[in-house]
C-alpha positions, 0 to 999 in steps of 0.5 A: 120497353122502348119500341124499336125503330122497326116496329115504329116504322111498321106502324107508320107505314100502316098509318100512311096506308090506312089514313084515307081521310087525310089522303083525300083532304090533307086536313086531319090528324090520326092517333093509332095503336097496335092491339093484338096485331091489328092497327086501330086508327082514329082520325079527326081534324083536331089532334086532341080529338083523335087521341080522345077517340082512341082513349074512348075505344081503349076504355070500351075495350078495357084493353092495355096498349103499349104505344100510341103513334100520332101524326102530329106534333106532341103538345103538353095536352097530348102528354097529359092525356097519355099520362092519365091513361097510363100509356107507356109510350107516345110517339109523334111524326113531328116534334114534341114541345119542350114542355111536353118533354119535361112533363113526360120525363117527370111522370115516366112517359116514354116520348119520341118524335120525328118518326119519319125518313127511317128514323125516330128521336127518343126524348124520355123513357129509355 
């Protein structure tokens, strides 16, 4: 199921409020998901590492998640990791690369970008 703009903007607002290290330094990325109504946020200097932390949490919890919101652009590596973890939706606050869009389309990953200013652009998965 495609995440609604309202639900994505709600996650975005929570990420903005909870991303304390980014507020202090401006130098970290985050990967976030909602699980049982609670936001789980993982920060790191590297966007790939932030997603790895979220994946590790997901594996330890044995949880199924529907959507991950990244504060960064969406690269092919993030898409590949999302496909391997069988994630339905990956959403970025910035742009996806064209290769990321092609791979997401091929493997059925829902991909969206530019989650900001009360809008989001859906690239695949609809």
